[in-house]
VOVEXTI-600522 format. One record per residue (C-alpha): x, y, z. Coordinates in nm, 2 decimals. Layout:
N
{east X; north Y; up Z}
...
***
This chain:
634
{east 10.90; north 11.26; up 2.88}
{east 10.97; north 10.91; up 2.76}
{east 10.71; north 10.72; up 2.58}
{east 10.53; north 10.47; up 2.82}
{east 10.51; north 10.09; up 2.67}
{east 10.35; north 9.77; up 2.82}
{east 10.11; north 9.94; up 3.05}
{east 9.88; north 9.75; up 3.24}
{east 9.63; north 9.82; up 3.51}
{east 9.62; north 9.62; up 3.83}
{east 9.43; north 9.56; up 4.15}
{east 9.54; north 9.59; up 4.49}
{east 9.54; north 9.35; up 4.73}
{east 9.22; north 9.35; up 4.98}
{east 9.44; north 9.43; up 5.28}
{east 9.61; north 9.75; up 5.08}
{east 9.24; north 9.89; up 4.99}
{east 9.16; north 9.88; up 5.35}
{east 9.49; north 10.06; up 5.42}
{east 9.47; north 10.33; up 5.18}
{east 9.09; north 10.39; up 5.29}
{east 9.24; north 10.44; up 5.62}
{east 9.52; north 10.69; up 5.52}
{east 9.27; north 10.88; up 5.32}
{east 8.98; north 10.92; up 5.52}
{east 9.10; north 10.86; up 5.93}
{east 9.46; north 10.95; up 5.98}
{east 9.49; north 11.33; up 5.93}
{east 9.65; north 11.42; up 6.30}
{east 10.02; north 11.35; up 6.21}
{east 10.03; north 11.40; up 5.85}
{east 10.37; north 11.51; up 5.82}
{east 10.48; north 11.18; up 5.92}
{east 10.47; north 11.08; up 5.52}
{east 10.81; north 11.21; up 5.47}
{east 10.98; north 11.03; up 5.76}
{east 10.85; north 10.72; up 5.61}
{east 10.92; north 10.80; up 5.27}
{east 11.28; north 10.90; up 5.37}
{east 11.33; north 10.60; up 5.57}
{east 11.25; north 10.39; up 5.29}
{east 11.50; north 10.58; up 5.05}
{east 11.78; north 10.50; up 5.35}
{east 11.69; north 10.14; up 5.33}
{east 11.72; north 10.16; up 4.94}
{east 12.07; north 10.32; up 4.95}
{east 12.21; north 10.07; up 5.24}
{east 12.09; north 9.79; up 4.99}
{east 12.25; north 9.91; up 4.70}
{east 12.57; north 9.95; up 4.93}
{east 12.56; north 9.62; up 5.05}
{east 12.51; north 9.48; up 4.70}
{east 12.78; north 9.68; up 4.53}
{east 13.07; north 9.54; up 4.79}
{east 13.01; north 9.20; up 4.57}
{east 12.92; north 9.38; up 4.23}
{east 13.07; north 9.74; up 4.22}
{east 12.94; north 9.77; up 3.86}
{east 12.60; north 9.81; up 4.07}
{east 12.71; north 10.18; up 4.11}
{east 12.68; north 10.27; up 3.76}
{east 13.02; north 10.54; up 3.82}
{east 12.77; north 10.71; up 4.07}
{east 12.94; north 10.63; up 4.40}
{east 12.81; north 10.97; up 4.58}
{east 12.49; north 10.85; up 4.72}
{east 12.23; north 11.08; up 4.85}
{east 11.85; north 11.14; up 4.91}
{east 11.67; north 11.47; up 4.74}
{east 11.35; north 11.64; up 4.85}
{east 11.20; north 11.91; up 4.65}
{east 10.86; north 12.08; up 4.57}
{east 10.71; north 12.25; up 4.29}
{east 10.47; north 12.50; up 4.42}
{east 10.30; north 12.60; up 4.09}
{east 10.23; north 12.22; up 4.05}
{east 10.15; north 12.14; up 4.42}
{east 10.38; north 11.86; up 4.41}
{east 10.67; north 11.68; up 4.64}
{east 10.93; north 11.48; up 4.48}
{east 11.17; north 11.29; up 4.66}
{east 11.42; north 11.08; up 4.50}
{east 11.67; north 10.85; up 4.60}
{east 11.96; north 10.69; up 4.39}
{east 11.93; north 10.35; up 4.58}
{east 11.90; north 10.02; up 4.46}
{east 11.56; north 10.09; up 4.28}
{east 11.28; north 9.84; up 4.19}
{east 11.23; north 9.65; up 3.88}
{east 10.85; north 9.60; up 3.70}
{east 10.83; north 9.27; up 3.93}
{east 10.96; north 9.43; up 4.26}
{east 10.74; north 9.74; up 4.19}
{east 10.42; north 9.52; up 4.15}
{east 10.52; north 9.32; up 4.45}
{east 10.65; north 9.60; up 4.70}
{east 10.34; north 9.87; up 4.60}
{east 10.08; north 9.68; up 4.50}
{east 10.05; north 9.40; up 4.80}
{east 10.20; north 9.41; up 5.15}
{east 10.41; north 9.13; up 5.30}
{east 10.34; north 8.87; up 5.56}
{east 10.06; north 8.95; up 5.76}
{east 10.19; north 9.31; up 5.83}
{east 9.89; north 9.49; up 5.75}
{east 9.63; north 9.24; up 5.91}
{east 9.79; north 9.33; up 6.24}
{east 9.85; north 9.70; up 6.15}
{east 9.45; north 9.66; up 6.16}
{east 9.42; north 9.49; up 6.45}
{east 9.64; north 9.71; up 6.66}
{east 9.43; north 10.01; up 6.56}
{east 9.30; north 10.20; up 6.86}
{east 9.06; north 10.43; up 6.73}
{east 9.30; north 10.75; up 6.87}
{east 9.42; north 10.88; up 6.53}
{east 9.76; north 10.98; up 6.65}
{east 9.85; north 10.68; up 6.80}
{east 9.71; north 10.50; up 6.50}
{east 9.92; north 10.73; up 6.25}
{east 10.22; north 10.64; up 6.44}
{east 10.17; north 10.27; up 6.41}
{east 10.21; north 10.30; up 6.04}
{east 10.63; north 10.24; up 6.01}
{east 10.58; north 9.97; up 6.26}
{east 10.43; north 9.72; up 6.02}
{east 10.59; north 9.79; up 5.72}
{east 10.31; north 10.02; up 5.56}
{east 10.47; north 10.35; up 5.53}
{east 10.49; north 10.39; up 5.16}
{east 10.10; north 10.42; up 5.18}
{east 10.15; north 10.72; up 5.40}
{east 10.21; north 10.92; up 5.12}
{east 9.82; north 10.89; up 5.04}
{east 9.74; north 11.11; up 5.36}
{east 9.87; north 11.41; up 5.18}
{east 9.86; north 11.31; up 4.81}
{east 9.54; north 11.25; up 4.57}
{east 9.79; north 11.08; up 4.34}
{east 10.14; north 10.91; up 4.35}
{east 10.40; north 10.83; up 4.07}
{east 10.68; north 10.62; up 4.13}
{east 10.95; north 10.61; up 3.87}
{east 11.22; north 10.34; up 3.95}
{east 11.49; north 10.11; up 3.80}
{east 11.70; north 9.85; up 3.96}
{east 12.07; north 9.93; up 3.95}
{east 12.21; north 9.70; up 3.70}
{east 11.92; north 9.70; up 3.44}
{east 11.94; north 9.85; up 3.14}
{east 11.77; north 10.23; up 3.14}
{east 11.48; north 10.10; up 2.90}
{east 11.37; north 9.89; up 3.16}
{east 11.26; north 10.15; up 3.39}
{east 10.91; north 10.14; up 3.55}
{east 10.64; north 10.39; up 3.62}
{east 10.37; north 10.30; up 3.87}
{east 10.08; north 10.52; up 3.95}
{east 9.76; north 10.51; up 4.18}
{east 9.52; north 10.77; up 4.28}
{east 9.50; north 10.53; up 4.62}
{east 9.16; north 10.38; up 4.49}
{east 9.10; north 10.01; up 4.41}
{east 9.41; north 9.98; up 4.11}
{east 9.73; north 10.10; up 3.96}
{east 9.90; north 10.15; up 3.66}
{east 10.27; north 9.98; up 3.58}
{east 10.42; north 10.08; up 3.29}
{east 10.77; north 10.08; up 3.14}
{east 10.95; north 10.36; up 3.05}
{east 11.32; north 10.51; up 3.02}
{east 11.49; north 10.61; up 3.33}
{east 11.83; north 10.66; up 3.29}
{east 11.93; north 10.71; up 3.63}
{east 11.91; north 10.40; up 3.90}
{east 11.67; north 10.46; up 4.18}
{east 11.37; north 10.56; up 4.28}
{east 11.15; north 10.90; up 4.25}
{east 10.83; north 10.96; up 4.40}
{east 10.61; north 11.24; up 4.30}
{east 10.31; north 11.35; up 4.54}
{east 10.04; north 11.55; up 4.38}
{east 9.92; north 11.69; up 4.72}
{east 9.57; north 11.72; up 4.79}
{east 9.38; north 12.06; up 4.79}
{east 9.48; north 12.22; up 5.13}
{east 9.78; north 12.03; up 5.16}
{east 10.00; north 12.30; up 5.01}
{east 10.20; north 12.39; up 5.34}
{east 10.40; north 12.09; up 5.21}
{east 10.52; north 12.24; up 4.92}
{east 10.74; north 12.45; up 5.09}
{east 11.10; north 12.45; up 5.15}
{east 11.10; north 12.59; up 5.50}
{east 10.84; north 12.34; up 5.60}
{east 11.00; north 12.03; up 5.47}
{east 11.36; north 12.11; up 5.61}
{east 11.19; north 12.12; up 5.93}
{east 11.03; north 11.80; up 5.91}
{east 11.36; north 11.60; up 5.78}
{east 11.57; north 11.80; up 6.07}
{east 11.28; north 11.69; up 6.32}
{east 11.25; north 11.33; up 6.20}
{east 11.54; north 11.24; up 5.95}
{east 11.85; north 11.41; up 6.09}
{east 12.03; north 11.09; up 6.22}
{east 12.00; north 10.93; up 5.86}
{east 12.36; north 10.84; up 5.77}
{east 12.37; north 11.01; up 5.41}
{east 12.30; north 11.33; up 5.27}
{east 11.94; north 11.47; up 5.24}
{east 11.96; north 11.74; up 4.98}
{east 11.69; north 12.06; up 4.91}
{east 11.72; north 12.31; up 4.67}
{east 11.93; north 12.60; up 4.77}
{east 11.69; north 12.89; up 4.82}
{east 11.79; north 13.16; up 4.52}
{east 11.68; north 13.45; up 4.36}
{east 11.75; north 13.60; up 4.02}
{east 11.73; north 13.99; up 3.93}
{east 11.49; north 14.10; up 3.74}
{east 11.56; north 14.02; up 3.39}
{east 11.83; north 13.78; up 3.45}
{east 11.85; north 13.40; up 3.36}
{east 11.74; north 13.16; up 3.66}
{east 12.08; north 13.03; up 3.77}
{east 12.14; north 12.63; up 3.79}
{east 11.97; north 12.46; up 4.07}
{east 12.19; north 12.42; up 4.34}
{east 12.12; north 12.14; up 4.59}
{east 12.23; north 12.18; up 5.01}
{east 12.22; north 11.91; up 5.28}
{east 11.98; north 11.94; up 5.57}
{east 12.05; north 11.68; up 5.78}
{east 12.40; north 11.59; up 5.99}
{east 12.42; north 11.27; up 5.74}
{east 12.67; north 11.13; up 6.01}
{east 12.62; north 10.79; up 6.18}
{east 12.49; north 10.90; up 6.49}
{east 12.64; north 10.58; up 6.65}
{east 12.99; north 10.67; up 6.54}
{east 12.95; north 11.06; up 6.70}
{east 13.04; north 11.13; up 7.09}
{east 12.75; north 11.09; up 7.32}
{east 12.81; north 11.45; up 7.46}
{east 12.72; north 11.58; up 7.12}
{east 12.40; north 11.35; up 7.07}
{east 12.08; north 11.52; up 7.24}
{east 11.85; north 11.26; up 7.40}
{east 11.54; north 11.36; up 7.10}
{east 11.82; north 11.23; up 6.83}
{east 11.85; north 10.91; up 7.02}
{east 11.47; north 10.88; up 7.04}
{east 11.44; north 10.96; up 6.64}
{east 11.69; north 10.71; up 6.56}
{east 11.56; north 10.45; up 6.77}
{east 11.19; north 10.49; up 6.59}
{east 11.36; north 10.50; up 6.24}
{east 11.52; north 10.14; up 6.33}
{east 11.23; north 10.00; up 6.55}
{east 11.00; north 10.09; up 6.33}
{east 10.81; north 10.26; up 6.65}
{east 10.64; north 10.54; up 6.79}
{east 10.71; north 10.51; up 7.13}
{east 11.05; north 10.66; up 7.27}
{east 11.27; north 10.38; up 7.38}
{east 11.31; north 10.31; up 7.75}
{east 11.65; north 10.32; up 7.78}
{east 11.97; north 10.28; up 7.56}
{east 12.34; north 10.23; up 7.55}
{east 12.57; north 10.43; up 7.33}
{east 12.91; north 10.27; up 7.37}
{east 13.29; north 10.27; up 7.16}
{east 13.49; north 10.00; up 7.21}
{east 13.87; north 10.06; up 7.16}
{east 14.18; north 9.82; up 7.17}
{east 14.19; north 9.44; up 7.10}
{east 13.85; north 9.49; up 6.95}
{east 13.70; north 9.82; up 6.78}
{east 13.33; north 9.86; up 6.74}
{east 13.03; north 10.10; up 6.80}
{east 12.72; north 10.01; up 6.97}
{east 12.39; north 10.17; up 7.01}
{east 12.13; north 9.94; up 7.20}
{east 11.78; north 10.01; up 7.29}
{east 11.50; north 9.87; up 7.55}
{east 11.19; north 9.89; up 7.37}
{east 10.89; north 10.03; up 7.54}
{east 10.63; north 9.78; up 7.45}
{east 10.64; north 9.45; up 7.27}
{east 10.63; north 9.33; up 6.94}
{east 10.37; north 9.15; up 6.79}
{east 10.61; north 8.85; up 6.73}
{east 10.76; north 8.85; up 7.03}
{east 10.68; north 8.49; up 7.13}
{east 10.79; north 8.34; up 6.80}
{east 11.13; north 8.25; up 6.86}
{east 11.20; north 8.17; up 6.50}
{east 11.08; north 8.52; up 6.38}
{east 11.36; north 8.75; up 6.25}
{east 11.53; north 8.94; up 6.51}
{east 11.90; north 9.09; up 6.57}
{east 12.08; north 9.43; up 6.51}
{east 12.16; north 9.62; up 6.26}
{east 12.49; north 9.55; up 6.14}
{east 12.75; north 9.78; up 5.97}
{east 13.09; north 9.72; up 5.90}
{east 13.31; north 10.07; up 5.86}
{east 12.98; north 10.25; up 5.85}
{east 12.88; north 10.03; up 5.56}
{east 12.53; north 9.86; up 5.60}
{east 12.59; north 9.45; up 5.61}
{east 12.24; north 9.33; up 5.69}
{east 11.94; north 9.43; up 5.88}
{east 11.87; north 9.14; up 6.12}
{east 12.22; north 9.01; up 6.25}
{east 12.11; north 8.75; up 6.51}
{east 12.47; north 8.67; up 6.62}
{east 12.54; north 8.95; up 6.86}
{east 12.28; north 8.87; up 7.13}
{east 12.13; north 8.55; up 7.27}
{east 11.78; north 8.46; up 7.18}
{east 11.64; north 8.57; up 7.52}
{east 11.75; north 8.91; up 7.45}
{east 11.55; north 8.92; up 7.10}
{east 11.35; north 9.22; up 7.21}
{east 11.65; north 9.48; up 7.20}
{east 11.70; north 9.67; up 6.89}
{east 12.00; north 9.84; up 6.79}
{east 12.30; north 9.90; up 6.59}
{east 12.66; north 9.73; up 6.61}
{east 12.96; north 9.89; up 6.37}
{east 13.27; north 9.68; up 6.34}
{east 13.62; north 9.77; up 6.22}
{east 13.74; north 9.43; up 6.28}
{east 13.50; north 9.22; up 6.05}
{east 13.57; north 9.17; up 5.67}
{east 13.36; north 9.37; up 5.45}
{east 13.18; north 9.05; up 5.26}
{east 13.09; north 8.92; up 5.61}
{east 12.80; north 8.64; up 5.53}
{east 12.51; north 8.47; up 5.81}
{east 12.76; north 8.15; up 5.79}
{east 13.08; north 8.35; up 5.89}
{east 12.92; north 8.54; up 6.18}
{east 12.83; north 8.17; up 6.29}
{east 13.16; north 8.10; up 6.34}
{east 13.42; north 8.40; up 6.40}
{east 13.54; north 8.39; up 6.73}
{east 13.52; north 8.81; up 6.71}
{east 13.16; north 8.78; up 6.70}
{east 13.20; north 8.53; up 7.04}
{east 13.39; north 8.81; up 7.21}
{east 13.11; north 9.10; up 7.10}
{east 12.83; north 8.88; up 7.18}
{east 12.97; north 8.87; up 7.54}
{east 13.05; north 9.19; up 7.59}
{east 12.68; north 9.32; up 7.39}
{east 12.51; north 9.08; up 7.64}
{east 12.66; north 9.24; up 7.96}
{east 12.60; north 9.57; up 7.80}
{east 12.25; north 9.50; up 7.78}
{east 12.23; north 9.31; up 8.12}
{east 12.36; north 9.66; up 8.29}
{east 12.13; north 9.87; up 8.10}
{east 11.86; north 9.67; up 8.25}
{east 12.02; north 9.64; up 8.64}
{east 12.05; north 10.04; up 8.56}
{east 11.70; north 10.08; up 8.44}
{east 11.54; north 9.89; up 8.77}
{east 11.75; north 10.08; up 9.01}
{east 11.70; north 10.41; up 8.93}
{east 11.39; north 10.39; up 8.74}
{east 11.14; north 10.10; up 8.93}
{east 10.85; north 10.21; up 8.72}
{east 10.98; north 10.20; up 8.39}
{east 11.10; north 9.89; up 8.48}
{east 10.78; north 9.74; up 8.59}
{east 10.63; north 9.80; up 8.24}
{east 10.90; north 9.66; up 8.11}
{east 10.89; north 9.34; up 8.32}
{east 10.49; north 9.34; up 8.22}
{east 10.63; north 9.36; up 7.82}
{east 10.93; north 9.13; up 7.82}
{east 10.94; north 8.94; up 8.20}
{east 10.85; north 8.58; up 8.04}
{east 11.11; north 8.62; up 7.78}
{east 11.37; north 8.71; up 8.02}
{east 11.27; north 8.42; up 8.21}
{east 11.42; north 8.20; up 7.91}
{east 11.74; north 8.35; up 8.05}
{east 11.90; north 8.14; up 8.26}
{east 11.86; north 7.81; up 8.06}
{east 12.02; north 8.00; up 7.77}
{east 12.32; north 8.18; up 7.93}
{east 12.48; north 8.02; up 8.21}
{east 12.79; north 8.26; up 8.25}
{east 12.51; north 8.54; up 8.33}
{east 12.27; north 8.33; up 8.53}
{east 12.33; north 8.54; up 8.86}
{east 12.26; north 8.87; up 8.70}
{east 12.02; north 8.75; up 8.52}
{east 11.82; north 8.59; up 8.83}
{east 11.88; north 8.94; up 9.01}
{east 11.63; north 9.10; up 8.72}
{east 11.37; north 8.87; up 8.74}
{east 11.05; north 8.96; up 8.93}
{east 10.79; north 8.75; up 9.15}
{east 10.44; north 8.76; up 9.30}
{east 10.52; north 8.66; up 9.66}
{east 10.28; north 8.63; up 9.99}
{east 10.45; north 8.95; up 10.11}
{east 10.23; north 9.11; up 9.86}
{east 9.85; north 9.07; up 9.79}
{east 9.85; north 9.22; up 9.46}
{east 9.96; north 8.95; up 9.24}
{east 10.18; north 9.16; up 9.07}
{east 10.55; north 9.05; up 8.95}
{east 10.69; north 9.32; up 9.16}
{east 10.95; north 9.10; up 9.42}
{east 11.33; north 9.09; up 9.34}
{east 11.55; north 8.80; up 9.50}
{east 11.76; north 9.07; up 9.65}
{east 11.43; north 9.23; up 9.81}
{east 11.30; north 8.87; up 9.95}
{east 11.63; north 8.79; up 10.08}
{east 11.66; north 9.13; up 10.30}
{east 11.34; north 9.03; up 10.44}
{east 11.43; north 8.68; up 10.50}
{east 11.39; north 8.57; up 10.87}
{east 11.70; north 8.51; up 11.08}
{east 11.85; north 8.17; up 11.01}
{east 11.68; north 8.11; up 10.68}
{east 11.92; north 7.98; up 10.45}
{east 11.68; north 7.88; up 10.14}
{east 11.44; north 8.07; up 9.92}
{east 11.11; north 7.92; up 9.90}
{east 10.88; north 7.93; up 9.58}
{east 10.55; north 7.72; up 9.48}
{east 10.46; north 7.69; up 9.12}
{east 10.07; north 7.69; up 8.97}
{east 9.82; north 7.73; up 8.74}
{east 9.72; north 8.10; up 8.85}
{east 9.77; north 8.34; up 9.11}
{east 9.45; north 8.25; up 9.30}
{east 9.55; north 7.86; up 9.31}
{east 9.91; north 7.89; up 9.44}
{east 9.82; north 8.18; up 9.73}
{east 9.56; north 7.97; up 9.86}
{east 9.70; north 7.63; up 9.85}
{east 9.77; north 7.46; up 10.15}
{east 10.12; north 7.41; up 10.10}
{east 10.16; north 7.77; up 10.22}
{east 9.98; north 7.71; up 10.54}
{east 10.32; north 7.63; up 10.79}
{east 10.50; north 7.93; up 10.63}
{east 10.19; north 8.20; up 10.69}
{east 10.19; north 8.04; up 11.04}
{east 10.60; north 8.11; up 11.08}
{east 10.58; north 8.43; up 10.88}
{east 10.80; north 8.30; up 10.62}
{east 10.75; north 8.50; up 10.27}
{east 10.73; north 8.23; up 9.96}
{east 10.76; north 8.35; up 9.56}
{east 10.45; north 8.22; up 9.38}
{east 10.52; north 8.15; up 9.01}
{east 10.24; north 8.12; up 8.78}
{east 10.38; north 8.16; up 8.43}
{east 10.42; north 7.86; up 8.19}
{east 10.74; north 7.87; up 8.17}
{east 10.86; north 7.91; up 8.58}
{east 10.90; north 7.52; up 8.63}
{east 11.11; north 7.51; up 8.35}
{east 11.29; north 7.83; up 8.46}
{east 11.35; north 7.72; up 8.81}
{east 11.50; north 7.37; up 8.67}
{east 11.77; north 7.60; up 8.57}
{east 11.82; north 7.82; up 8.86}
{east 11.94; north 7.63; up 9.14}
{east 12.05; north 7.94; up 9.39}
{east 12.10; north 8.31; up 9.41}
{east 12.34; north 8.48; up 9.62}
{east 12.48; north 8.17; up 9.78}
{east 12.07; north 8.08; up 9.91}
{east 11.91; north 7.76; up 9.74}
{east 11.60; north 7.77; up 9.57}
{east 11.32; north 7.53; up 9.73}
{east 10.99; north 7.40; up 9.61}
{east 10.76; north 7.41; up 9.91}
{east 10.54; north 7.13; up 9.74}
{east 10.80; north 6.90; up 9.68}
{east 11.00; north 6.63; up 9.86}
{east 11.00; north 6.62; up 10.26}
{east 10.99; north 7.00; up 10.41}
{east 11.29; north 7.07; up 10.59}
{east 11.26; north 7.41; up 10.74}
{east 11.61; north 7.41; up 10.89}
{east 11.71; north 7.64; up 11.15}
{east 11.33; north 7.83; up 11.09}
{east 11.21; north 7.52; up 11.32}
{east 11.32; north 7.51; up 11.69}
{east 11.43; north 7.18; up 11.85}
{east 11.11; north 7.17; up 12.05}
{east 10.91; north 7.19; up 11.70}
{east 11.14; north 6.91; up 11.56}
{east 11.07; north 6.67; up 11.86}
{east 10.72; north 6.71; up 11.88}
{east 10.70; north 6.61; up 11.50}
{east 10.89; north 6.33; up 11.57}
{east 10.68; north 6.20; up 11.84}
{east 10.38; north 6.25; up 11.60}
{east 10.49; north 6.09; up 11.33}
{east 10.55; north 5.73; up 11.57}
{east 10.21; north 5.81; up 11.73}
{east 10.07; north 5.79; up 11.36}
{east 10.25; north 5.50; up 11.24}
{east 9.93; north 5.28; up 11.21}
{east 9.71; north 5.53; up 11.07}
{east 9.99; north 5.57; up 10.77}
{east 9.98; north 5.21; up 10.73}
{east 9.61; north 5.21; up 10.68}
{east 9.64; north 5.48; up 10.47}
{east 9.89; north 5.30; up 10.24}
{east 9.66; north 5.04; up 10.21}
{east 9.33; north 5.20; up 10.10}
{east 9.54; north 5.45; up 9.87}
{east 9.74; north 5.17; up 9.72}
{east 9.88; north 5.23; up 9.38}
{east 9.77; north 5.61; up 9.38}
{east 10.04; north 5.72; up 9.57}
{east 10.42; north 5.68; up 9.63}
{east 10.42; north 5.72; up 10.01}
{east 10.19; north 5.86; up 10.28}
{east 10.35; north 6.04; up 10.55}
{east 10.25; north 6.29; up 10.86}
{east 10.28; north 6.61; up 10.68}
{east 10.45; north 6.91; up 10.89}
{east 10.33; north 7.19; up 10.61}
{east 9.98; north 7.17; up 10.72}
{east 9.77; north 7.36; up 10.97}
{east 9.44; north 7.43; up 10.81}
{east 9.34; north 7.16; up 10.58}
{east 9.36; north 6.78; up 10.61}
{east 9.55; north 6.66; up 10.38}
{east 9.81; north 6.77; up 10.08}
{east 10.00; north 6.58; up 9.78}
{east 10.35; north 6.65; up 9.76}
{east 10.61; north 6.58; up 9.47}
{east 10.86; north 6.36; up 9.47}
{east 11.21; north 6.52; up 9.50}
{east 11.32; north 6.39; up 9.14}
{east 10.96; north 6.39; up 8.97}
{east 10.82; north 6.63; up 8.72}
{east 10.60; north 6.94; up 8.89}
{east 10.23; north 6.97; up 8.78}
{east 10.31; north 7.24; up 8.56}
{east 10.61; north 7.09; up 8.36}
{east 10.35; north 6.77; up 8.32}
{east 10.09; north 6.96; up 8.16}
{east 10.28; north 7.15; up 7.94}
{east 10.43; north 6.81; up 7.81}
{east 10.10; north 6.62; up 7.79}
{east 9.97; north 6.92; up 7.57}
{east 10.30; north 6.90; up 7.33}
{east 10.21; north 6.54; up 7.28}
{east 10.53; north 6.41; up 7.43}
{east 10.54; north 6.11; up 7.67}
{east 10.57; north 6.17; up 8.02}
{east 10.78; north 5.98; up 8.25}
{east 10.54; north 5.80; up 8.53}
{east 10.54; north 5.96; up 8.87}
{east 10.30; north 5.90; up 9.20}
{east 10.24; north 6.19; up 9.47}
{east 10.31; north 6.17; up 9.82}
{east 10.04; north 6.18; up 10.05}
{east 10.07; north 6.38; up 10.37}
{east 9.77; north 6.41; up 10.62}
{east 9.76; north 6.66; up 10.87}
{east 9.71; north 6.47; up 11.27}
{east 9.54; north 6.73; up 11.44}
{east 9.26; north 6.79; up 11.19}
{east 8.91; north 6.69; up 11.30}
{east 8.88; north 6.50; up 10.96}
{east 9.18; north 6.28; up 11.02}
{east 9.09; north 6.22; up 11.36}
{east 8.74; north 6.09; up 11.25}
{east 8.93; north 5.91; up 10.99}
{east 9.16; north 5.75; up 11.25}
{east 8.85; north 5.64; up 11.44}
{east 8.67; north 5.49; up 11.17}
{east 8.60; north 5.11; up 11.24}
{east 8.48; north 4.98; up 10.88}
{east 8.78; north 4.94; up 10.64}
{east 8.54; north 5.01; up 10.35}
{east 8.42; north 5.32; up 10.46}
{east 8.76; north 5.40; up 10.55}
{east 8.88; north 5.37; up 10.23}
{east 8.61; north 5.54; up 10.05}
{east 8.68; north 5.84; up 10.31}
{east 9.05; north 5.83; up 10.22}
{east 8.96; north 5.87; up 9.86}
{east 8.79; north 6.14; up 9.88}
{east 9.05; north 6.32; up 10.07}
{east 9.33; north 6.22; up 9.83}
{east 9.10; north 6.36; up 9.53}
{east 9.03; north 6.70; up 9.71}
{east 9.38; north 6.74; up 9.76}
{east 9.47; north 6.69; up 9.36}
{east 9.20; north 6.96; up 9.33}
{east 9.38; north 7.18; up 9.54}
{east 9.68; north 7.11; up 9.40}
{east 9.54; north 7.23; up 9.06}
{east 9.52; north 6.88; up 8.95}
{east 9.24; north 6.74; up 8.71}
{east 9.08; north 6.36; up 8.88}
{east 9.17; north 6.09; up 8.70}
{east 8.83; north 5.93; up 8.79}
{east 8.62; north 6.24; up 8.86}
{east 8.28; north 6.01; up 8.84}
{east 8.42; north 5.78; up 9.14}
{east 8.46; north 6.12; up 9.36}
{east 8.13; north 6.25; up 9.28}
{east 7.98; north 5.90; up 9.37}
{east 8.14; north 5.87; up 9.67}
{east 8.08; north 6.19; up 9.80}
{east 7.72; north 6.16; up 9.69}
{east 7.71; north 5.85; up 9.93}
{east 7.85; north 6.05; up 10.22}
{east 7.60; north 6.31; up 10.22}
{east 7.33; north 6.06; up 10.21}
{east 7.50; north 5.90; up 10.52}
{east 7.51; north 6.27; up 10.66}
{east 7.16; north 6.36; up 10.59}
{east 7.00; north 6.04; up 10.68}
***
């Protein structure tokens, strides 16, 4: 045993204490995941060494055969896991094993469900995998030395999973990390070769480097025990380089859990080998649920990049557009240089070609999911729909393809679910309908009951109801689908084209001519509040509505800009009235201009409220309404 120096005792970060308490006292239902997590960490350490050794071959220290070894000692009741990867310095050990980076632990705690089985699966997702060792061990020793440091700068970390840990400097001739788990009483099932072999085959068969266990050996009585031999128990080949026909679904699923730090199986995956002008393998996954940082557009994202099976980087974001940031997977290229950097990735034309192909592959995968597994796609849309809506603005080339994957609520279905595809909408369209009608608003209840829909209900025309904050911005980039233009039913002068009969159009013209006097009176009463006053063809039940000018910002976009502190261009609504409504008929017959003006402003404010807007002068509205109520009760 080498002599320990510079020994010190340090306290765990508060969140780590909470986490260790949870590991030790709560998560017992799926104990074997500790080995999956430690093997996964060891694999990452080896990948990091491979990458750093491209620029500094001396880091390999003459030992280029990279592997992970798992052993056990029944007598001592220990399990040992050792890798010859990058290793850790004293500072690394204190930083990585005494604290948890970022807000991982806080988010981990927040996501706990109380269901032990589900909670135990959360471990890997939040970068807290190492601490799962304490599910089965009451003491953990870590011996590590970073590649490139002298043997005398090895480090020994030790903890019983309570309030503190010890760190000391030791001699460690070999680079890498050795973790010794002192198993708790009753956990001796893990100090067994058959048990460890089965766990590795179950969770880590896909790891692309050898995981070795001691070979079962026996010596005859009186003979010397033979030298320890090791055997590889996993396939040790990169899963994505194997033929699709020889990879089982379970293997794809376990590999996803490894790279995605997820406990659920993916919804879908696509494994592809490209040969010819470009040569690369890709394995892409659609997760079943959204990560906690999905809406942070600047959060780390991207595919794991390998070049000729050598790991290059964890989050290569250049291979997929931002709106597909939820996709997990691996891309392994034969055409990129091994010393590829982020800067090169951003400029290389090969990357552009790969990005185009991989984006199309993801969209095809989603199309297939929507067609063959509509219920699964519903779940996907709930989790990732708003992110996919960023697509038409970012990816002009695939605009139509993305549009076919979008889902909306509509007047066809009262559930309020976003389940209507544009192809379904067009299949149900009225004869002669050459437009796709939609309405945006703050909530489903508001748009569903909007006066703007009255004429559409009367004629049985379906309208898409858009209530996500991103929707108005989305529709500014989505002008048509399958040759049919999108029309905002709250914007401009509504023209139903062939859906209005010649008789309807003639009747509208006659009414407009007949009410020219009322239009002028309303213009005079409402003054600068409106851009225009006109007879409405949209209304059947309500007295008045406010329409948006053809080029003006909608209410939703206006509110978003105002909330972000941006200057919003000035615009005024168009006041439309229903000439057959009793209130309008009464208004038309009003002789007092003062009273006419008061009633006109009440109707204007009510129309603004129905549109989901806030009143510019609520006190004036209340005063006018109270005055009217007093008159009516007199």
